[in-house]
Structures are given as C-alpha cells and as structure tokens.
HTML snippet that shows the backbone in 3Dmol.js (N, CA, C, O; Angstrom):
<script src="https://3Dmol.org/build/3Dmol-min.js"></script>
<div id="view" style="width:600px;height:400px;position:relative"></div>
<script>
const pdb = `
ATOM      1  N   MET A   1      14.162  13.658  -8.900  1.00  0.00           N
ATOM      2  CA  MET A   1      14.403  13.108  -7.552  1.00  0.00           C
ATOM      3  C   MET A   1      13.175  12.800  -6.862  1.00  0.00           C
ATOM      4  O   MET A   1      13.051  11.748  -6.234  1.00  0.00           O
ATOM      5  N   ILE A   2      12.282  13.646  -6.944  1.00  0.00           N
ATOM      6  CA  ILE A   2      10.967  13.367  -6.166  1.00  0.00           C
ATOM      7  C   ILE A   2      10.110  12.403  -6.911  1.00  0.00           C
ATOM      8  O   ILE A   2       9.337  11.660  -6.306  1.00  0.00           O
ATOM      9  N   ALA A   3      10.232  12.392  -8.265  1.00  0.00           N
ATOM     10  CA  ALA A   3       9.624  11.326  -9.140  1.00  0.00           C
ATOM     11  C   ALA A   3      10.152   9.966  -8.859  1.00  0.00           C
ATOM     12  O   ALA A   3       9.403   8.989  -8.831  1.00  0.00           O
ATOM     13  N   VAL A   4      11.447   9.889  -8.648  1.00  0.00           N
ATOM     14  CA  VAL A   4      12.043   8.596  -8.334  1.00  0.00           C
ATOM     15  C   VAL A   4      11.594   8.158  -6.899  1.00  0.00           C
ATOM     16  O   VAL A   4      11.265   6.985  -6.719  1.00  0.00           O
ATOM     17  N   LEU A   5      11.571   9.033  -5.907  1.00  0.00           N
ATOM     18  CA  LEU A   5      11.248   8.810  -4.562  1.00  0.00           C
ATOM     19  C   LEU A   5       9.764   8.310  -4.586  1.00  0.00           C
ATOM     20  O   LEU A   5       9.462   7.328  -3.907  1.00  0.00           O
ATOM     21  N   SER A   6       8.825   8.961  -5.353  1.00  0.00           N
ATOM     22  CA  SER A   6       7.554   8.660  -5.295  1.00  0.00           C
ATOM     23  C   SER A   6       7.364   7.287  -6.008  1.00  0.00           C
ATOM     24  O   SER A   6       6.500   6.530  -5.564  1.00  0.00           O
ATOM     25  N   TYR A   7       8.081   6.930  -7.039  1.00  0.00           N
ATOM     26  CA  TYR A   7       7.944   5.660  -7.702  1.00  0.00           C
ATOM     27  C   TYR A   7       8.451   4.576  -6.770  1.00  0.00           C
ATOM     28  O   TYR A   7       7.832   3.513  -6.722  1.00  0.00           O
ATOM     29  N   VAL A   8       9.536   4.766  -6.023  1.00  0.00           N
ATOM     30  CA  VAL A   8      10.143   3.787  -5.128  1.00  0.00           C
ATOM     31  C   VAL A   8       9.158   3.600  -4.018  1.00  0.00           C
ATOM     32  O   VAL A   8       9.018   2.480  -3.527  1.00  0.00           O
ATOM     33  N   LEU A   9       8.466   4.626  -3.588  1.00  0.00           N
ATOM     34  CA  LEU A   9       7.513   4.451  -2.397  1.00  0.00           C
ATOM     35  C   LEU A   9       6.175   3.820  -2.926  1.00  0.00           C
ATOM     36  O   LEU A   9       5.541   3.042  -2.213  1.00  0.00           O
ATOM     37  N   LEU A  10       5.792   4.134  -4.073  1.00  0.00           N
ATOM     38  CA  LEU A  10       4.422   3.666  -4.587  1.00  0.00           C
ATOM     39  C   LEU A  10       4.498   2.266  -5.284  1.00  0.00           C
ATOM     40  O   LEU A  10       3.509   1.536  -5.357  1.00  0.00           O
ATOM     41  N   PHE A  11       5.650   1.950  -5.761  1.00  0.00           N
ATOM     42  CA  PHE A  11       5.703   0.601  -6.456  1.00  0.00           C
ATOM     43  C   PHE A  11       5.520  -0.549  -5.559  1.00  0.00           C
ATOM     44  O   PHE A  11       4.801  -1.465  -5.958  1.00  0.00           O
ATOM     45  N   PRO A  12       6.120  -0.636  -4.302  1.00  0.00           N
ATOM     46  CA  PRO A  12       5.712  -1.667  -3.419  1.00  0.00           C
ATOM     47  C   PRO A  12       4.275  -1.700  -2.990  1.00  0.00           C
ATOM     48  O   PRO A  12       3.698  -2.766  -2.773  1.00  0.00           O
ATOM     49  N   TYR A  13       3.707  -0.544  -2.871  1.00  0.00           N
ATOM     50  CA  TYR A  13       2.337  -0.345  -2.444  1.00  0.00           C
ATOM     51  C   TYR A  13       1.388  -0.999  -3.529  1.00  0.00           C
ATOM     52  O   TYR A  13       0.445  -1.709  -3.181  1.00  0.00           O
ATOM     53  N   ILE A  14       1.663  -0.740  -4.818  1.00  0.00           N
ATOM     54  CA  ILE A  14       0.848  -1.153  -5.985  1.00  0.00           C
ATOM     55  C   ILE A  14       1.022  -2.671  -6.075  1.00  0.00           C
ATOM     56  O   ILE A  14       0.027  -3.395  -6.108  1.00  0.00           O
ATOM     57  N   SER A  15       2.282  -3.177  -6.117  1.00  0.00           N
ATOM     58  CA  SER A  15       2.560  -4.526  -6.306  1.00  0.00           C
ATOM     59  C   SER A  15       1.960  -5.355  -5.083  1.00  0.00           C
ATOM     60  O   SER A  15       1.306  -6.384  -5.256  1.00  0.00           O
ATOM     61  N   TRP A  16       2.238  -4.816  -3.839  1.00  0.00           N
ATOM     62  CA  TRP A  16       1.784  -5.545  -2.741  1.00  0.00           C
ATOM     63  C   TRP A  16       0.251  -5.665  -2.702  1.00  0.00           C
ATOM     64  O   TRP A  16      -0.321  -6.700  -2.359  1.00  0.00           O
ATOM     65  N   ASP A  17      -0.374  -4.538  -3.078  1.00  0.00           N
ATOM     66  CA  ASP A  17      -1.754  -4.471  -3.196  1.00  0.00           C
ATOM     67  C   ASP A  17      -2.395  -5.587  -4.120  1.00  0.00           C
ATOM     68  O   ASP A  17      -3.391  -6.240  -3.807  1.00  0.00           O
ATOM     69  N   ARG A  18      -1.682  -5.714  -5.307  1.00  0.00           N
ATOM     70  CA  ARG A  18      -2.243  -6.604  -6.253  1.00  0.00           C
ATOM     71  C   ARG A  18      -1.925  -8.119  -5.762  1.00  0.00           C
ATOM     72  O   ARG A  18      -2.674  -9.057  -6.034  1.00  0.00           O
ATOM     73  N   ASP A  19      -0.832  -8.241  -5.075  1.00  0.00           N
ATOM     74  CA  ASP A  19      -0.629  -9.631  -4.592  1.00  0.00           C
ATOM     75  C   ASP A  19      -1.612 -10.015  -3.486  1.00  0.00           C
ATOM     76  O   ASP A  19      -2.014 -11.174  -3.386  1.00  0.00           O
ATOM     77  N   THR A  20      -1.997  -9.047  -2.659  1.00  0.00           N
ATOM     78  CA  THR A  20      -2.952  -9.345  -1.570  1.00  0.00           C
ATOM     79  C   THR A  20      -4.302  -9.594  -2.184  1.00  0.00           C
ATOM     80  O   THR A  20      -5.017 -10.506  -1.770  1.00  0.00           O
ATOM     81  N   GLN A  21      -4.679  -8.759  -3.211  1.00  0.00           N
ATOM     82  CA  GLN A  21      -5.994  -9.009  -3.872  1.00  0.00           C
ATOM     83  C   GLN A  21      -5.969 -10.387  -4.341  1.00  0.00           C
ATOM     84  O   GLN A  21      -6.871 -11.129  -3.950  1.00  0.00           O
ATOM     85  N   SER A  22      -5.043 -10.856  -5.145  1.00  0.00           N
ATOM     86  CA  SER A  22      -5.056 -12.201  -5.737  1.00  0.00           C
ATOM     87  C   SER A  22      -4.978 -13.256  -4.595  1.00  0.00           C
ATOM     88  O   SER A  22      -5.529 -14.346  -4.751  1.00  0.00           O
ATOM     89  N   ALA A  23      -4.330 -12.968  -3.494  1.00  0.00           N
ATOM     90  CA  ALA A  23      -4.254 -14.018  -2.478  1.00  0.00           C
ATOM     91  C   ALA A  23      -5.661 -13.999  -1.667  1.00  0.00           C
ATOM     92  O   ALA A  23      -6.124 -15.028  -1.176  1.00  0.00           O
ATOM     93  N   ASN A  24      -6.254 -12.826  -1.578  1.00  0.00           N
ATOM     94  CA  ASN A  24      -7.520 -12.733  -0.931  1.00  0.00           C
ATOM     95  C   ASN A  24      -8.543 -13.513  -1.702  1.00  0.00           C
ATOM     96  O   ASN A  24      -9.390 -14.168  -1.094  1.00  0.00           O
ATOM     97  N   SER A  25      -8.505 -13.473  -3.097  1.00  0.00           N
ATOM     98  CA  SER A  25      -9.626 -14.083  -3.820  1.00  0.00           C
ATOM     99  C   SER A  25      -9.391 -15.583  -3.708  1.00  0.00           C
ATOM    100  O   SER A  25     -10.351 -16.345  -3.830  1.00  0.00           O
ATOM    101  N   ALA A  26      -8.239 -16.018  -3.497  1.00  0.00           N
ATOM    102  CA  ALA A  26      -8.003 -17.550  -3.427  1.00  0.00           C
ATOM    103  C   ALA A  26      -8.068 -17.991  -1.968  1.00  0.00           C
ATOM    104  O   ALA A  26      -7.998 -19.182  -1.667  1.00  0.00           O
ATOM    105  N   SER A  27      -8.203 -17.007  -1.054  1.00  0.00           N
ATOM    106  CA  SER A  27      -8.211 -17.464   0.396  1.00  0.00           C
ATOM    107  C   SER A  27      -9.680 -17.756   0.839  1.00  0.00           C
ATOM    108  O   SER A  27     -10.606 -17.110   0.348  1.00  0.00           O
ATOM    109  N   PHE A  28      -9.883 -18.701   1.741  1.00  0.00           N
ATOM    110  CA  PHE A  28     -11.168 -18.917   2.313  1.00  0.00           C
ATOM    111  C   PHE A  28     -11.477 -18.071   3.495  1.00  0.00           C
ATOM    112  O   PHE A  28     -12.635 -17.977   3.901  1.00  0.00           O
ATOM    113  N   LEU A  29     -10.411 -17.407   4.104  1.00  0.00           N
ATOM    114  CA  LEU A  29     -10.506 -16.423   5.122  1.00  0.00           C
ATOM    115  C   LEU A  29     -10.684 -15.049   4.445  1.00  0.00           C
ATOM    116  O   LEU A  29      -9.977 -14.116   4.827  1.00  0.00           O
ATOM    117  N   PHE A  30     -11.517 -14.886   3.541  1.00  0.00           N
ATOM    118  CA  PHE A  30     -11.616 -13.737   2.643  1.00  0.00           C
ATOM    119  C   PHE A  30     -11.860 -12.469   3.447  1.00  0.00           C
ATOM    120  O   PHE A  30     -11.175 -11.465   3.255  1.00  0.00           O
ATOM    121  N   PHE A  31     -12.891 -12.517   4.399  1.00  0.00           N
ATOM    122  CA  PHE A  31     -13.170 -11.293   5.090  1.00  0.00           C
ATOM    123  C   PHE A  31     -12.083 -10.827   6.009  1.00  0.00           C
ATOM    124  O   PHE A  31     -11.828  -9.627   6.099  1.00  0.00           O
ATOM    125  N   PHE A  32     -11.396 -11.787   6.733  1.00  0.00           N
ATOM    126  CA  PHE A  32     -10.425 -11.207   7.734  1.00  0.00           C
ATOM    127  C   PHE A  32      -9.149 -10.839   6.952  1.00  0.00           C
ATOM    128  O   PHE A  32      -8.497  -9.875   7.355  1.00  0.00           O
ATOM    129  N   SER A  33      -8.750 -11.504   5.902  1.00  0.00           N
ATOM    130  CA  SER A  33      -7.501 -11.082   5.217  1.00  0.00           C
ATOM    131  C   SER A  33      -7.819  -9.831   4.400  1.00  0.00           C
ATOM    132  O   SER A  33      -6.901  -9.023   4.256  1.00  0.00           O
ATOM    133  N   SER A  34      -8.994  -9.575   3.853  1.00  0.00           N
ATOM    134  CA  SER A  34      -9.237  -8.410   3.157  1.00  0.00           C
ATOM    135  C   SER A  34      -9.306  -7.083   4.125  1.00  0.00           C
ATOM    136  O   SER A  34      -8.826  -5.988   3.830  1.00  0.00           O
ATOM    137  N   SER A  35      -9.897  -7.356   5.160  1.00  0.00           N
ATOM    138  CA  SER A  35     -10.014  -6.256   6.140  1.00  0.00           C
ATOM    139  C   SER A  35      -8.555  -5.939   6.638  1.00  0.00           C
ATOM    140  O   SER A  35      -8.212  -4.764   6.771  1.00  0.00           O
ATOM    141  N   PHE A  36      -7.750  -6.905   6.897  1.00  0.00           N
ATOM    142  CA  PHE A  36      -6.475  -6.755   7.361  1.00  0.00           C
ATOM    143  C   PHE A  36      -5.647  -5.979   6.322  1.00  0.00           C
ATOM    144  O   PHE A  36      -4.996  -4.991   6.662  1.00  0.00           O
ATOM    145  N   SER A  37      -5.672  -6.403   5.126  1.00  0.00           N
ATOM    146  CA  SER A  37      -4.937  -5.692   4.049  1.00  0.00           C
ATOM    147  C   SER A  37      -5.300  -4.356   3.806  1.00  0.00           C
ATOM    148  O   SER A  37      -4.435  -3.527   3.522  1.00  0.00           O
ATOM    149  N   ILE A  38      -6.701  -4.008   3.902  1.00  0.00           N
ATOM    150  CA  ILE A  38      -7.104  -2.784   3.701  1.00  0.00           C
ATOM    151  C   ILE A  38      -6.595  -1.867   4.732  1.00  0.00           C
ATOM    152  O   ILE A  38      -6.208  -0.734   4.442  1.00  0.00           O
ATOM    153  N   ARG A  39      -6.587  -2.346   5.959  1.00  0.00           N
ATOM    154  CA  ARG A  39      -6.087  -1.547   7.074  1.00  0.00           C
ATOM    155  C   ARG A  39      -4.606  -1.207   6.889  1.00  0.00           C
ATOM    156  O   ARG A  39      -4.175  -0.076   7.113  1.00  0.00           O
ATOM    157  N   TRP A  40      -3.860  -2.197   6.483  1.00  0.00           N
ATOM    158  CA  TRP A  40      -2.409  -1.908   6.369  1.00  0.00           C
ATOM    159  C   TRP A  40      -2.123  -1.012   5.115  1.00  0.00           C
ATOM    160  O   TRP A  40      -1.159  -0.248   5.070  1.00  0.00           O
ATOM    161  N   ASN A  41      -3.020  -1.160   4.110  1.00  0.00           N
ATOM    162  CA  ASN A  41      -2.817  -0.354   2.900  1.00  0.00           C
ATOM    163  C   ASN A  41      -3.128   1.108   3.284  1.00  0.00           C
ATOM    164  O   ASN A  41      -2.441   2.015   2.816  1.00  0.00           O
ATOM    165  N   LEU A  42      -4.102   1.340   4.085  1.00  0.00           N
ATOM    166  CA  LEU A  42      -4.420   2.700   4.582  1.00  0.00           C
ATOM    167  C   LEU A  42      -3.195   3.242   5.470  1.00  0.00           C
ATOM    168  O   LEU A  42      -2.821   4.409   5.344  1.00  0.00           O
ATOM    169  N   LEU A  43      -2.641   2.442   6.285  1.00  0.00           N
ATOM    170  CA  LEU A  43      -1.465   2.880   6.949  1.00  0.00           C
ATOM    171  C   LEU A  43      -0.355   3.241   6.082  1.00  0.00           C
ATOM    172  O   LEU A  43       0.347   4.217   6.345  1.00  0.00           O
ATOM    173  N   TYR A  44      -0.151   2.481   5.029  1.00  0.00           N
ATOM    174  CA  TYR A  44       0.946   2.714   4.195  1.00  0.00           C
ATOM    175  C   TYR A  44       0.662   4.088   3.269  1.00  0.00           C
ATOM    176  O   TYR A  44       1.558   4.886   2.994  1.00  0.00           O
ATOM    177  N   LEU A  45      -0.600   4.218   2.877  1.00  0.00           N
ATOM    178  CA  LEU A  45      -0.919   5.454   2.292  1.00  0.00           C
ATOM    179  C   LEU A  45      -0.714   6.720   3.147  1.00  0.00           C
ATOM    180  O   LEU A  45      -0.315   7.777   2.658  1.00  0.00           O
ATOM    181  N   LEU A  46      -1.018   6.552   4.496  1.00  0.00           N
ATOM    182  CA  LEU A  46      -0.787   7.548   5.416  1.00  0.00           C
ATOM    183  C   LEU A  46       0.725   7.931   5.541  1.00  0.00           C
ATOM    184  O   LEU A  46       1.122   9.093   5.626  1.00  0.00           O
ATOM    185  N   TYR A  47       1.515   6.827   5.542  1.00  0.00           N
ATOM    186  CA  TYR A  47       2.971   7.089   5.532  1.00  0.00           C
ATOM    187  C   TYR A  47       3.445   7.662   4.258  1.00  0.00           C
ATOM    188  O   TYR A  47       4.345   8.500   4.312  1.00  0.00           O
ATOM    189  N   VAL A  48       2.967   7.325   3.153  1.00  0.00           N
ATOM    190  CA  VAL A  48       3.410   7.940   1.931  1.00  0.00           C
ATOM    191  C   VAL A  48       2.960   9.488   1.838  1.00  0.00           C
ATOM    192  O   VAL A  48       3.709  10.304   1.301  1.00  0.00           O
ATOM    193  N   VAL A  49       1.848   9.823   2.318  1.00  0.00           N
ATOM    194  CA  VAL A  49       1.473  11.155   2.393  1.00  0.00           C
ATOM    195  C   VAL A  49       2.286  11.957   3.259  1.00  0.00           C
ATOM    196  O   VAL A  49       2.622  13.086   2.903  1.00  0.00           O
ATOM    197  N   GLY A  50       2.674  11.424   4.487  1.00  0.00           N
ATOM    198  CA  GLY A  50       3.593  12.010   5.454  1.00  0.00           C
ATOM    199  C   GLY A  50       4.952  12.267   4.773  1.00  0.00           C
ATOM    200  O   GLY A  50       5.549  13.331   4.940  1.00  0.00           O
ATOM    201  N   ILE A  51       5.426  11.273   4.006  1.00  0.00           N
ATOM    202  CA  ILE A  51       6.789  11.493   3.254  1.00  0.00           C
ATOM    203  C   ILE A  51       6.586  12.721   2.349  1.00  0.00           C
ATOM    204  O   ILE A  51       7.415  13.631   2.373  1.00  0.00           O
ATOM    205  N   TYR A  52       5.552  12.769   1.587  1.00  0.00           N
ATOM    206  CA  TYR A  52       5.336  13.812   0.548  1.00  0.00           C
ATOM    207  C   TYR A  52       5.333  15.226   1.263  1.00  0.00           C
ATOM    208  O   TYR A  52       5.949  16.180   0.788  1.00  0.00           O
ATOM    209  N   ILE A  53       4.563  15.303   2.495  1.00  0.00           N
ATOM    210  CA  ILE A  53       4.527  16.600   3.251  1.00  0.00           C
ATOM    211  C   ILE A  53       5.905  16.965   3.694  1.00  0.00           C
ATOM    212  O   ILE A  53       6.302  18.128   3.617  1.00  0.00           O
ATOM    213  N   TYR A  54       6.709  15.904   4.199  1.00  0.00           N
ATOM    214  CA  TYR A  54       8.014  16.210   4.648  1.00  0.00           C
ATOM    215  C   TYR A  54       8.934  16.687   3.533  1.00  0.00           C
ATOM    216  O   TYR A  54       9.708  17.625   3.722  1.00  0.00           O
ATOM    217  N   VAL A  55       8.849  16.026   2.344  1.00  0.00           N
ATOM    218  CA  VAL A  55       9.696  16.382   1.190  1.00  0.00           C
ATOM    219  C   VAL A  55       9.393  17.831   0.665  1.00  0.00           C
ATOM    220  O   VAL A  55      10.265  18.649   0.370  1.00  0.00           O
ATOM    221  N   TYR A  56       7.995  18.044   0.585  1.00  0.00           N
ATOM    222  CA  TYR A  56       7.672  19.349   0.001  1.00  0.00           C
ATOM    223  C   TYR A  56       7.879  20.537   0.888  1.00  0.00           C
ATOM    224  O   TYR A  56       8.149  21.648   0.433  1.00  0.00           O
ATOM    225  N   MET A  57       7.744  20.272   2.194  1.00  0.00           N
ATOM    226  CA  MET A  57       8.067  21.345   3.192  1.00  0.00           C
ATOM    227  C   MET A  57       9.552  21.608   3.237  1.00  0.00           C
ATOM    228  O   MET A  57      10.005  22.460   4.002  1.00  0.00           O
TER     229      MET A  57
END
`;
const viewer = $3Dmol.createViewer("view");
viewer.addModel(pdb, "pdb");
viewer.setStyle({}, {cartoon: {color: "spectrum"}});
viewer.zoomTo();
viewer.render();
</script>
C-alpha cells in the first residue's frame, strides 16, 4: 500500500520534472522558467515528505 502510494505521488513529480526540463531547454525564457520549476519541484518534494511523515506516524 505504501509502495503504491509512493509510486502514485512520485510518478507525477518525475514525469512533470522531465517535461519541464525539456520545455526549459527549448524555451528562450530559460532562467525564469527553470527557477520557477525548481521552486515548485521543491514545494512538491516538501509535500511528499509531509505525506510520508503522516503515513509512517
């Protein structure tokens, strides 16, 4: 159950990160879009860590 939950939570993060990386390399606003995606990726990682702590507690 926890493995399925972690896969469901991490798969959008991995695929979305790959999509934003390819979009960033093709974008002329490279600096702004990359900093924006990095900030949202960190927020999503914080959200996933919070879910893990809530599940394991």
